[in-house]
DOVO-798740 format. One record per residue (C-alpha): residue in three letters; chain; x, y, z. Coordinates in steps of 0.001 Angstrom, whole numbers, plus 500000, padded with zeros to 6 digits. Layout:
<atoms>
res->ALA&chain->A&u->X&v->Y&w->Z $
...
</atoms>
This chain:
<atoms>
res->MET&chain->A&u->269947&v->609991&w->728942 $
res->THR&chain->A&u->268438&v->609115&w->725046 $
res->LEU&chain->A&u->270950&v->608270&w->723275 $
res->SER&chain->A&u->271222&v->608892&w->719206 $
res->ARG&chain->A&u->271886&v->606459&w->716938 $
res->ARG&chain->A&u->275513&v->607492&w->716501 $
res->GLN&chain->A&u->275855&v->607180&w->720260 $
res->ALA&chain->A&u->274239&v->604070&w->720617 $
res->LEU&chain->A&u->276867&v->602813&w->717690 $
res->GLY&chain->A&u->279939&v->604132&w->719120 $
res->ALA&chain->A&u->279007&v->602536&w->722642 $
res->ALA&chain->A&u->278458&v->599217&w->721143 $
res->VAL&chain->A&u->281930&v->599563&w->719483 $
res->ALA&chain->A&u->284164&v->601389&w->722176 $
res->LEU&chain->A&u->282618&v->599575&w->725193 $
res->PRO&chain->A&u->283906&v->596077&w->724309 $
res->LEU&chain->A&u->287155&v->597312&w->722869 $
res->ALA&chain->A&u->287929&v->599227&w->725992 $
res->ALA&chain->A&u->287069&v->596201&w->728089 $
res->GLN&chain->A&u->289324&v->593946&w->725773 $
res->ALA&chain->A&u->292265&v->596155&w->726327 $
res->ALA&chain->A&u->291808&v->596528&w->730081 $
res->ARG&chain->A&u->291582&v->592833&w->729921 $
res->ALA&chain->A&u->294332&v->592065&w->728195 $
res->ALA&chain->A&u->296315&v->594822&w->729515 $
res->THR&chain->A&u->296023&v->592985&w->733170 $
res->PRO&chain->A&u->296589&v->589184&w->732739 $
res->ALA&chain->A&u->295409&v->587116&w->735272 $
res->SER&chain->A&u->298574&v->585079&w->734700 $
res->ALA&chain->A&u->301392&v->585185&w->732514 $
res->PRO&chain->A&u->300671&v->583448&w->728989 $
res->SER&chain->A&u->302956&v->580008&w->728286 $
res->LEU&chain->A&u->304846&v->580064&w->725665 $
res->PRO&chain->A&u->304665&v->579927&w->722621 $
res->ASP&chain->A&u->301647&v->582478&w->722729 $
res->LYS&chain->A&u->299656&v->582696&w->719892 $
res->ALA&chain->A&u->296685&v->583185&w->721704 $
res->SER&chain->A&u->297487&v->586899&w->722300 $
res->PHE&chain->A&u->298050&v->587207&w->718242 $
res->ALA&chain->A&u->295777&v->587819&w->715779 $
res->ALA&chain->A&u->295347&v->584520&w->713669 $
res->THR&chain->A&u->297123&v->584160&w->710482 $
res->PRO&chain->A&u->298098&v->581549&w->708017 $
res->LEU&chain->A&u->301732&v->582905&w->707766 $
res->ALA&chain->A&u->304225&v->580850&w->709677 $
res->TYR&chain->A&u->306124&v->584658&w->710458 $
res->PHE&chain->A&u->309568&v->584756&w->711582 $
res->ASP&chain->A&u->310570&v->588326&w->710675 $
res->SER&chain->A&u->309661&v->589974&w->713842 $
res->ALA&chain->A&u->313420&v->591906&w->714006 $
res->SER&chain->A&u->311878&v->593799&w->710888 $
res->THR&chain->A&u->308656&v->594494&w->712102 $
res->HIS&chain->A&u->307152&v->592766&w->715246 $
res->PRO&chain->A&u->303307&v->592029&w->714881 $
res->ILE&chain->A&u->300695&v->594180&w->717126 $
res->SER&chain->A&u->299369&v->591633&w->719640 $
res->LEU&chain->A&u->294802&v->591835&w->720173 $
res->GLY&chain->A&u->295509&v->593552&w->723518 $
res->ALA&chain->A&u->297351&v->596249&w->721957 $
res->ARG&chain->A&u->295257&v->596501&w->718665 $
res->ALA&chain->A&u->292239&v->596947&w->721357 $
res->ALA&chain->A&u->294225&v->599649&w->722859 $
res->MET&chain->A&u->294769&v->601423&w->719969 $
res->ASP&chain->A&u->291337&v->600813&w->719077 $
res->ALA&chain->A&u->290044&v->602699&w->722318 $
res->TYR&chain->A&u->292302&v->605531&w->721636 $
res->VAL&chain->A&u->291287&v->606089&w->718494 $
res->ALA&chain->A&u->287376&v->605876&w->719355 $
res->ALA&chain->A&u->288475&v->608776&w->721783 $
res->ARG&chain->A&u->289542&v->611017&w->719059 $
res->THR&chain->A&u->286399&v->611348&w->717487 $
res->LEU&chain->A&u->285200&v->612475&w->720515 $
res->ASP&chain->A&u->282960&v->609388&w->721513 $
res->PRO&chain->A&u->281867&v->610024&w->724838 $
res->PHE&chain->A&u->281926&v->606280&w->725998 $
res->ALA&chain->A&u->285501&v->605883&w->724592 $
res->MET&chain->A&u->286377&v->609595&w->726321 $
res->ALA&chain->A&u->285772&v->608118&w->729566 $
res->ARG&chain->A&u->288809&v->605572&w->729562 $
res->PRO&chain->A&u->291784&v->606996&w->731035 $
res->PRO&chain->A&u->294487&v->607907&w->728679 $
res->VAL&chain->A&u->297751&v->606135&w->729240 $
res->ASP&chain->A&u->300080&v->607530&w->731738 $
res->ARG&chain->A&u->303097&v->608736&w->729583 $
res->ALA&chain->A&u->305009&v->609370&w->733222 $
res->LYS&chain->A&u->304323&v->605625&w->734193 $
res->LEU&chain->A&u->305186&v->604243&w->730488 $
res->ILE&chain->A&u->308831&v->606331&w->730280 $
res->ALA&chain->A&u->308953&v->604238&w->733843 $
res->LYS&chain->A&u->307943&v->600795&w->732280 $
res->PHE&chain->A&u->310356&v->601211&w->729683 $
res->ALA&chain->A&u->313351&v->602541&w->732252 $
res->ALA&chain->A&u->312919&v->599571&w->734081 $
res->LEU&chain->A&u->313059&v->597295&w->731646 $
res->VAL&chain->A&u->316686&v->597989&w->730219 $
res->GLY&chain->A&u->318583&v->599434&w->733601 $
res->ALA&chain->A&u->317719&v->602757&w->733329 $
res->ALA&chain->A&u->316201&v->605673&w->736115 $
res->PRO&chain->A&u->313210&v->607459&w->734231 $
res->ASP&chain->A&u->314774&v->610823&w->734263 $
res->GLU&chain->A&u->317352&v->609711&w->731929 $
res->VAL&chain->A&u->314858&v->608741&w->729230 $
res->THR&chain->A&u->312900&v->610433&w->726519 $
res->TRP&chain->A&u->310883&v->610575&w->723473 $
res->VAL&chain->A&u->311972&v->610248&w->719673 $
res->GLN&chain->A&u->310728&v->609169&w->716662 $
res->SER&chain->A&u->312934&v->606891&w->716063 $
res->THR&chain->A&u->316479&v->604926&w->716508 $
res->THR&chain->A&u->317888&v->607082&w->714028 $
res->MET&chain->A&u->316506&v->610642&w->715122 $
res->GLY&chain->A&u->318079&v->609323&w->718685 $
res->GLU&chain->A&u->321232&v->608771&w->717307 $
res->GLN&chain->A&u->321167&v->611801&w->715396 $
res->ALA&chain->A&u->320461&v->613981&w->718272 $
res->VAL&chain->A&u->323216&v->612343&w->720343 $
res->LEU&chain->A&u->325850&v->613341&w->717168 $
res->ARG&chain->A&u->324316&v->617405&w->717556 $
res->ALA&chain->A&u->324968&v->617384&w->721561 $
res->LEU&chain->A&u->328215&v->616302&w->720831 $
res->GLY&chain->A&u->329079&v->619104&w->718245 $
res->PHE&chain->A&u->329294&v->616706&w->714818 $
res->PRO&chain->A&u->330362&v->617165&w->711752 $
res->ALA&chain->A&u->331185&v->620557&w->712685 $
res->ASN&chain->A&u->333733&v->619715&w->715722 $
res->ARG&chain->A&u->335380&v->617364&w->713277 $
res->GLY&chain->A&u->336407&v->614859&w->716412 $
res->ARG&chain->A&u->336792&v->610954&w->716124 $
res->VAL&chain->A&u->334048&v->608623&w->715816 $
res->VAL&chain->A&u->334835&v->604644&w->715975 $
res->THR&chain->A&u->331814&v->602452&w->714885 $
res->ASP&chain->A&u->331903&v->599251&w->712917 $
res->THR&chain->A&u->330751&v->597175&w->710040 $
res->LEU&chain->A&u->327700&v->595835&w->712413 $
res->HIS&chain->A&u->326571&v->598818&w->713463 $
res->PHE&chain->A&u->323061&v->599368&w->711437 $
res->TYR&chain->A&u->323873&v->599567&w->707917 $
res->ALA&chain->A&u->321708&v->602628&w->706908 $
res->ALA&chain->A&u->323884&v->604370&w->709550 $
res->PHE&chain->A&u->326811&v->603983&w->707088 $
res->PRO&chain->A&u->326327&v->606599&w->704800 $
res->MET&chain->A&u->325472&v->609373&w->708048 $
res->TYR&chain->A&u->329070&v->608468&w->708996 $
res->GLN&chain->A&u->330318&v->608699&w->705353 $
res->GLU&chain->A&u->329222&v->611774&w->704700 $
res->MET&chain->A&u->330546&v->612932&w->708545 $
res->ALA&chain->A&u->333803&v->611996&w->707119 $
res->LYS&chain->A&u->333457&v->613911&w->704210 $
res->GLN&chain->A&u->333186&v->616928&w->706443 $
res->GLY&chain->A&u->336295&v->616210&w->707942 $
res->VAL&chain->A&u->335223&v->613877&w->711283 $
res->ASP&chain->A&u->337988&v->611028&w->711815 $
res->VAL&chain->A&u->335684&v->607906&w->711195 $
res->ALA&chain->A&u->337006&v->604577&w->712089 $
res->TRP&chain->A&u->335548&v->601754&w->710784 $
res->VAL&chain->A&u->336326&v->598082&w->712889 $
res->GLN&chain->A&u->336059&v->595234&w->710369 $
res->ALA&chain->A&u->334021&v->592045&w->711343 $
res->ARG&chain->A&u->335553&v->589054&w->711208 $
res->ASP&chain->A&u->333864&v->585389&w->711787 $
res->GLY&chain->A&u->330663&v->587476&w->712212 $
res->ARG&chain->A&u->332246&v->588785&w->715187 $
res->ILE&chain->A&u->333486&v->592434&w->716262 $
res->ALA&chain->A&u->336433&v->591287&w->718258 $
res->ILE&chain->A&u->337242&v->593283&w->721536 $
res->GLU&chain->A&u->340822&v->593549&w->720928 $
res->ASP&chain->A&u->339919&v->595243&w->717319 $
res->MET&chain->A&u->337597&v->597752&w->719137 $
res->ALA&chain->A&u->340441&v->598875&w->721580 $
res->ARG&chain->A&u->342805&v->599387&w->719101 $
res->ALA&chain->A&u->340495&v->601674&w->717315 $
res->ILE&chain->A&u->339218&v->603733&w->720479 $
res->THR&chain->A&u->342782&v->605718&w->720727 $
res->PRO&chain->A&u->343049&v->608700&w->723316 $
res->GLY&chain->A&u->341056&v->611707&w->721825 $
res->THR&chain->A&u->338047&v->609515&w->720164 $
res->THR&chain->A&u->335159&v->611440&w->721164 $
res->LEU&chain->A&u->332470&v->608129&w->720369 $
res->VAL&chain->A&u->331993&v->604875&w->719910 $
res->SER&chain->A&u->328717&v->603950&w->718135 $
res->LEU&chain->A&u->327591&v->600712&w->717460 $
res->SER&chain->A&u->324176&v->598426&w->717898 $
res->LEU&chain->A&u->324595&v->596466&w->721286 $
res->VAL&chain->A&u->322606&v->593544&w->718555 $
res->SER&chain->A&u->323591&v->593894&w->715106 $
res->THR&chain->A&u->320716&v->594067&w->712728 $
res->TYR&chain->A&u->322611&v->591869&w->710252 $
res->ASN&chain->A&u->323671&v->588112&w->712085 $
res->GLY&chain->A&u->322427&v->589088&w->716039 $
res->PHE&chain->A&u->326190&v->589436&w->717030 $
res->GLN&chain->A&u->325917&v->591283&w->720738 $
res->HIS&chain->A&u->329001&v->593035&w->721957 $
res->ASP&chain->A&u->330157&v->593079&w->725515 $
res->LEU&chain->A&u->328964&v->596623&w->726239 $
res->LYS&chain->A&u->330363&v->596800&w->729856 $
res->THR&chain->A&u->334126&v->596103&w->728532 $
res->VAL&chain->A&u->333427&v->598689&w->725690 $
res->CYS&chain->A&u->332162&v->601256&w->727779 $
res->ASP&chain->A&u->335430&v->600447&w->730122 $
res->ILE&chain->A&u->337643&v->601049&w->727443 $
res->ALA&chain->A&u->336333&v->603957&w->725757 $
res->HIS&chain->A&u->336074&v->605722&w->729243 $
res->ALA&chain->A&u->339224&v->605263&w->729570 $
res->ALA&chain->A&u->340189&v->607080&w->726153 $
res->GLY&chain->A&u->338298&v->610021&w->727215 $
res->ALA&chain->A&u->335391&v->608668&w->724841 $
res->LEU&chain->A&u->331257&v->608129&w->725351 $
res->VAL&chain->A&u->329527&v->605171&w->724043 $
res->TYR&chain->A&u->326317&v->605253&w->722216 $
res->ALA&chain->A&u->324574&v->602179&w->721571 $
res->ASP&chain->A&u->321638&v->601096&w->719176 $
res->ILE&chain->A&u->319230&v->598632&w->721336 $
res->ILE&chain->A&u->316367&v->598336&w->718990 $
res->HIS&chain->A&u->317334&v->594414&w->718674 $
res->ALA&chain->A&u->318269&v->594378&w->722669 $
res->ALA&chain->A&u->315310&v->595917&w->723928 $
res->GLY&chain->A&u->312866&v->593383&w->724790 $
res->ALA&chain->A&u->314297&v->590498&w->723359 $
res->VAL&chain->A&u->317682&v->590049&w->725309 $
res->PRO&chain->A&u->318326&v->591226&w->728904 $
res->VAL&chain->A&u->319574&v->594753&w->728969 $
res->ASP&chain->A&u->320831&v->596869&w->732201 $
res->LEU&chain->A&u->322064&v->600358&w->730741 $
res->HIS&chain->A&u->323448&v->601189&w->734406 $
res->ALA&chain->A&u->325771&v->598072&w->735028 $
res->SER&chain->A&u->326945&v->598739&w->731163 $
res->GLY&chain->A&u->327935&v->601982&w->731982 $
res->VAL&chain->A&u->326997&v->603171&w->728277 $
res->ASP&chain->A&u->326541&v->606548&w->727868 $
res->PHE&chain->A&u->323173&v->606942&w->725198 $
res->ALA&chain->A&u->320788&v->604620&w->723883 $
res->ALA&chain->A&u->318169&v->604556&w->721484 $
res->CYS&chain->A&u->315399&v->602125&w->720372 $
res->ALA&chain->A&u->312089&v->601979&w->718306 $
res->THR&chain->A&u->309409&v->600335&w->719571 $
res->TYR&chain->A&u->308132&v->598803&w->716166 $
res->LYS&chain->A&u->310369&v->595444&w->716584 $
res->TRP&chain->A&u->311035&v->593443&w->720393 $
res->LEU&chain->A&u->309150&v->596372&w->722043 $
res->MET&chain->A&u->305836&v->595539&w->719793 $
res->GLY&chain->A&u->304781&v->598685&w->719676 $
res->ASP&chain->A&u->304763&v->600172&w->716392 $
res->PHE&chain->A&u->306541&v->602668&w->713873 $
res->GLY&chain->A&u->307113&v->606400&w->714400 $
res->LEU&chain->A&u->307836&v->606037&w->718500 $
res->GLY&chain->A&u->310974&v->605152&w->720108 $
res->PHE&chain->A&u->313198&v->605990&w->723185 $
res->LEU&chain->A&u->316348&v->607858&w->724033 $
res->TYR&chain->A&u->318735&v->607338&w->726993 $
res->ALA&chain->A&u->320846&v->609817&w->728440 $
res->ARG&chain->A&u->323686&v->608398&w->731473 $
res->ARG&chain->A&u->322883&v->611059&w->734562 $
res->GLY&chain->A&u->325638&v->613155&w->734616 $
res->VAL&chain->A&u->326677&v->613170&w->731141 $
res->LEU&chain->A&u->324713&v->616059&w->729726 $
res->ASP&chain->A&u->325808&v->618272&w->732035 $
res->ALA&chain->A&u->328806&v->618323&w->730255 $
res->LEU&chain->A&u->327250&v->619194&w->726841 $
res->PRO&chain->A&u->325856&v->622611&w->725024 $
res->ARG&chain->A&u->321624&v->621966&w->724576 $
res->SER&chain->A&u->321250&v->620944&w->720827 $
res->GLU&chain->A&u->317841&v->620815&w->720683 $
res->TYR&chain->A&u->315209&v->623181&w->721412 $
res->GLY&chain->A&u->311201&v->621988&w->721799 $
res->TYR&chain->A&u->307791&v->622085&w->723459 $
res->TYR&chain->A&u->308694&v->619042&w->726167 $
res->GLY&chain->A&u->311969&v->620431&w->727117 $
res->PHE&chain->A&u->310441&v->623643&w->728736 $
res->ALA&chain->A&u->308190&v->624201&w->731308 $
res->ALA&chain->A&u->307022&v->627567&w->733619 $
res->PRO&chain->A&u->309055&v->628435&w->736102 $
res->GLY&chain->A&u->308575&v->626341&w->739344 $
res->ALA&chain->A&u->306986&v->623367&w->737523 $
res->PRO&chain->A&u->307415&v->619693&w->738801 $
res->PRO&chain->A&u->309895&v->617828&w->736605 $
res->GLY&chain->A&u->308586&v->615132&w->734303 $
res->ILE&chain->A&u->306868&v->615004&w->731207 $
res->GLY&chain->A&u->303181&v->616932&w->732252 $
res->LEU&chain->A&u->302464&v->619795&w->730139 $
res->SER&chain->A&u->302980&v->623061&w->731921 $
res->PRO&chain->A&u->304082&v->625502&w->729054 $
res->PRO&chain->A&u->306374&v->628426&w->729380 $
res->GLN&chain->A&u->304688&v->631702&w->730969 $
res->THR&chain->A&u->304137&v->634059&w->728097 $
res->HIS&chain->A&u->304661&v->637963&w->728597 $
res->VAL&chain->A&u->303211&v->639423&w->725161 $
res->PHE&chain->A&u->299486&v->638627&w->724979 $
res->PRO&chain->A&u->296409&v->640551&w->726496 $
res->MET&chain->A&u->296223&v->640064&w->730486 $
res->ASP&chain->A&u->299521&v->638336&w->730136 $
res->PRO&chain->A&u->302009&v->639283&w->733636 $
res->PRO&chain->A&u->304426&v->641610&w->732718 $
res->GLY&chain->A&u->307885&v->640158&w->731895 $
res->ASP&chain->A&u->311037&v->641478&w->730333 $
res->ALA&chain->A&u->311356&v->638387&w->727911 $
res->PRO&chain->A&u->308180&v->636896&w->725608 $
res->THR&chain->A&u->308170&v->634359&w->727932 $
res->SER&chain->A&u->309787&v->632781&w->731759 $
res->TYR&chain->A&u->310558&v->629216&w->731727 $
res->SER&chain->A&u->312582&v->626492&w->733389 $
res->VAL&chain->A&u->314654&v->624071&w->731318 $
res->ARG&chain->A&u->313324&v->620557&w->732533 $
res->PRO&chain->A&u->315728&v->618135&w->734260 $
res->GLY&chain->A&u->317379&v->615041&w->733091 $
res->THR&chain->A&u->317118&v->613828&w->729566 $
res->LEU&chain->A&u->313994&v->615337&w->728767 $
res->GLY&chain->A&u->314877&v->618887&w->729203 $
res->HIS&chain->A&u->317790&v->618152&w->727011 $
res->PHE&chain->A&u->316233&v->616278&w->724169 $
res->GLY&chain->A&u->312719&v->617320&w->724097 $
res->THR&chain->A&u->311476&v->618708&w->721595 $
res->GLY&chain->A&u->307609&v->618356&w->719389 $
res->THR&chain->A&u->304820&v->616323&w->720167 $
res->TYR&chain->A&u->304944&v->612392&w->719202 $
res->ALA&chain->A&u->302658&v->609538&w->718213 $
res->GLN&chain->A&u->300547&v->609742&w->721039 $
res->GLY&chain->A&u->298447&v->606842&w->719744 $
res->ILE&chain->A&u->300851&v->604209&w->719672 $
res->THR&chain->A&u->301594&v->605011&w->723177 $
res->ALA&chain->A&u->298406&v->603279&w->724266 $
res->ALA&chain->A&u->299872&v->600139&w->722267 $
res->LEU&chain->A&u->303056&v->600398&w->723882 $
res->ASP&chain->A&u->301421&v->600342&w->727525 $
res->HIS&chain->A&u->299737&v->597270&w->726530 $
res->ALA&chain->A&u->302996&v->595594&w->725468 $
res->MET&chain->A&u->305534&v->596993&w->727955 $
res->ASP&chain->A&u->302840&v->594891&w->730303 $
res->TYR&chain->A&u->302642&v->591884&w->728582 $
res->ILE&chain->A&u->306278&v->591463&w->728304 $
res->ALA&chain->A&u->306600&v->591989&w->731866 $
res->SER&chain->A&u->303854&v->589489&w->732325 $
res->LEU&chain->A&u->306414&v->587009&w->730259 $
res->GLY&chain->A&u->309852&v->588270&w->731729 $
res->VAL&chain->A&u->312658&v->588865&w->729001 $
res->ALA&chain->A&u->314566&v->586090&w->730220 $
res->ALA&chain->A&u->311597&v->583668&w->728979 $
res->ILE&chain->A&u->311272&v->585572&w->725973 $
res->GLN&chain->A&u->315080&v->585035&w->725151 $
res->ARG&chain->A&u->314836&v->581297&w->726254 $
res->HIS&chain->A&u->311851&v->580600&w->723930 $
res->ALA&chain->A&u->313643&v->582111&w->720620 $
res->GLN&chain->A&u->316755&v->580700&w->720974 $
res->ALA&chain->A&u->314785&v->576910&w->721505 $
res->LEU&chain->A&u->313491&v->577441&w->718042 $
res->ILE&chain->A&u->316617&v->578971&w->716827 $
res->GLY&chain->A&u->318462&v->575618&w->718260 $
res->GLU&chain->A&u->316093&v->573388&w->716022 $
res->LEU&chain->A&u->317015&v->576304&w->712826 $
res->ARG&chain->A&u->320724&v->576103&w->713476 $
res->GLU&chain->A&u->320580&v->572194&w->713009 $
res->GLY&chain->A&u->318439&v->572247&w->709818 $
res->LEU&chain->A&u->319911&v->574874&w->708291 $
res->ARG&chain->A&u->323118&v->573246&w->708488 $
res->ALA&chain->A&u->321567&v->569532&w->707335 $
res->LYS&chain->A&u->320266&v->571865&w->703934 $
res->GLY&chain->A&u->323641&v->572848&w->703646 $
res->TYR&chain->A&u->323675&v->576402&w->704279 $
res->VAL&chain->A&u->326256&v->578741&w->705620 $
res->LEU&chain->A&u->325189&v->580277&w->709104 $
res->ILE&chain->A&u->326937&v->583750&w->709222 $
res->THR&chain->A&u->325653&v->584373&w->712963 $
res->PRO&chain->A&u->328472&v->583520&w->715580 $
res->PRO&chain->A&u->328029&v->580132&w->718246 $
res->GLY&chain->A&u->326578&v->581450&w->721581 $
res->THR&chain->A&u->324873&v->584173&w->719915 $
res->THR&chain->A&u->321678&v->584593&w->722100 $
res->ALA&chain->A&u->319410&v->587230&w->720609 $
res->PRO&chain->A&u->316326&v->585962&w->718312 $
res->LEU&chain->A&u->318452&v->586715&w->715149 $
res->LEU&chain->A&u->320004&v->584284&w->713120 $
res->THR&chain->A&u->321319&v->584897&w->709671 $
res->ALA&chain->A&u->322520&v->582267&w->706770 $
res->LEU&chain->A&u->324529&v->583262&w->703502 $
res->LEU&chain->A&u->323107&v->582334&w->700251 $
res->PRO&chain->A&u->323830&v->583833&w->697057 $
res->ASP&chain->A&u->320632&v->585335&w->695010 $
res->ALA&chain->A&u->318351&v->584717&w->698156 $
res->LYS&chain->A&u->316034&v->587008&w->697705 $
res->THR&chain->A&u->315609&v->585720&w->693759 $
res->ARG&chain->A&u->315781&v->582178&w->694615 $
res->LEU&chain->A&u->313427&v->582030&w->697744 $
res->ALA&chain->A&u->311030&v->584614&w->697311 $
res->ALA&chain->A&u->308375&v->582452&w->695723 $
res->PRO&chain->A&u->308650&v->579371&w->697367 $
res->LEU&chain->A&u->308192&v->580971&w->700744 $
res->ALA&chain->A&u->305424&v->582946&w->699588 $
res->LYS&chain->A&u->303446&v->579956&w->698123 $
res->ALA&chain->A&u->304214&v->578281&w->701652 $
res->GLY&chain->A&u->303138&v->581362&w->703481 $
res->VAL&chain->A&u->306242&v->581741&w->705446 $
res->ARG&chain->A&u->307747&v->584989&w->705722 $
res->LEU&chain->A&u->311419&v->586018&w->706938 $
res->SER&chain->A&u->313691&v->588912&w->705801 $
res->LEU&chain->A&u->315047&v->588077&w->702519 $
res->HIS&chain->A&u->318248&v->589750&w->700612 $
res->ASP&chain->A&u->320423&v->589752&w->697675 $
res->HIS&chain->A&u->322549&v->587132&w->699600 $
res->HIS&chain->A&u->321417&v->586193&w->702893 $
res->LEU&chain->A&u->318495&v->585472&w->704833 $
res->ARG&chain->A&u->317466&v->586464&w->708302 $
res->ILE&chain->A&u->315366&v->584255&w->710750 $
res->SER&chain->A&u->313767&v->585947&w->713680 $
res->PRO&chain->A&u->311441&v->584248&w->715595 $
res->SER&chain->A&u->309059&v->585795&w->718525 $
res->VAL&chain->A&u->306652&v->584626&w->721421 $
res->PHE&chain->A&u->304067&v->583273&w->718775 $
res->ASN&chain->A&u->306512&v->580752&w->716962 $
res->ASP&chain->A&u->306422&v->576919&w->717492 $
res->GLY&chain->A&u->308377&v->573900&w->716722 $
res->ARG&chain->A&u->305369&v->573553&w->713667 $
res->ASP&chain->A&u->306173&v->576770&w->712477 $
res->VAL&chain->A&u->310118&v->575781&w->712558 $
res->GLU&chain->A&u->309466&v->572617&w->710759 $
res->ARG&chain->A&u->307172&v->574319&w->708128 $
res->LEU&chain->A&u->309889&v->577091&w->707104 $
res->LEU&chain->A&u->312469&v->574529&w->707024 $
res->ASN&chain->A&u->310540&v->571985&w->704672 $
res->THR&chain->A&u->310139&v->574764&w->702058 $
res->LEU&chain->A&u->313980&v->575909&w->701905 $
res->PRO&chain->A&u->315849&v->574368&w->699048 $
res->ARG&chain->A&u->319122&v->573120&w->699906 $
res->ALA&chain->A&u->321376&v->575326&w->699930 $
</atoms>
């Protein structure tokens, strides 16, 4: 066979990318931490993974190979596509769930809203208990629901924590849903999720947990916690990208809920096997279709996919995520957590020495450290940019979030850049 110039160039690009992705996805041994080699070299000391985690070199190679295949390059097309069912199973194993309890969503917020719709909010005007360390962008959603008659109870933080006794007082009989972030995006506070679920279930309520700052960062066991629903996107500690996430619904919970989502992935041909493989409903309206009394014959897929599966999702991200899930598994979440906590220990000591007020509670084991500083963004944006240090700056606080590639030199550079509070 004679290759055209275009095909030859495509082969020169696609084959190395595919080979790099394959090597990265199946490392001979787990990398040691800190692991800078698996990520692109950068002049930045990057401490903002709680906002957006960098994509690894292996994940980039996997995405590049996917894009090459989408150009119909014959060499890249020979690479097997991501097995989406296996990818769902990898995530389920990471968070202590069963694969049939998990499906795709676009984002954490989309998952939370799907749960609210399934429970009939806001039309049912039930009671929701949430707290002020939940994701702050969800606050307007619950405020708007309150305007429509939903009884929304806000549990206030005290000393950077949500006290379990305050949650217990708020979760009264008649509460429909308790909605919280397992790990707070604001300061890293982590709920005792099992205790919250025990209290909620005793009152007849269900529990939703935003786990975007937990999955991949701290050990998570959804089954052991008893939580009913959970969701997360993949662009933070799962090291994926924007536009793809996961929704979990505990087996059995959906049986009592009316269907609220109707989409391409939730339905299949009669008798189709379970799972996320395509098997569209049998049509009865087109030429040579078998006859039928309705436009289609179909079955509802079981589990969370059948209840919440809707339309297409960001398949290019699955390539990066498949690599990232294997990378996280090779390191182990406990090792990732230990590494981050060692760095946070140094940061705590250094920030206190400079007079910063820390609002991340002592004993927090998530990879976030938040400090109060009046006019933080105005005071720190320029010196941090000049020093090549990236973290999350807000009007009156700063948040530092180390990950697997950060080391002691990064910590020293950050502390040397920060002025006294």
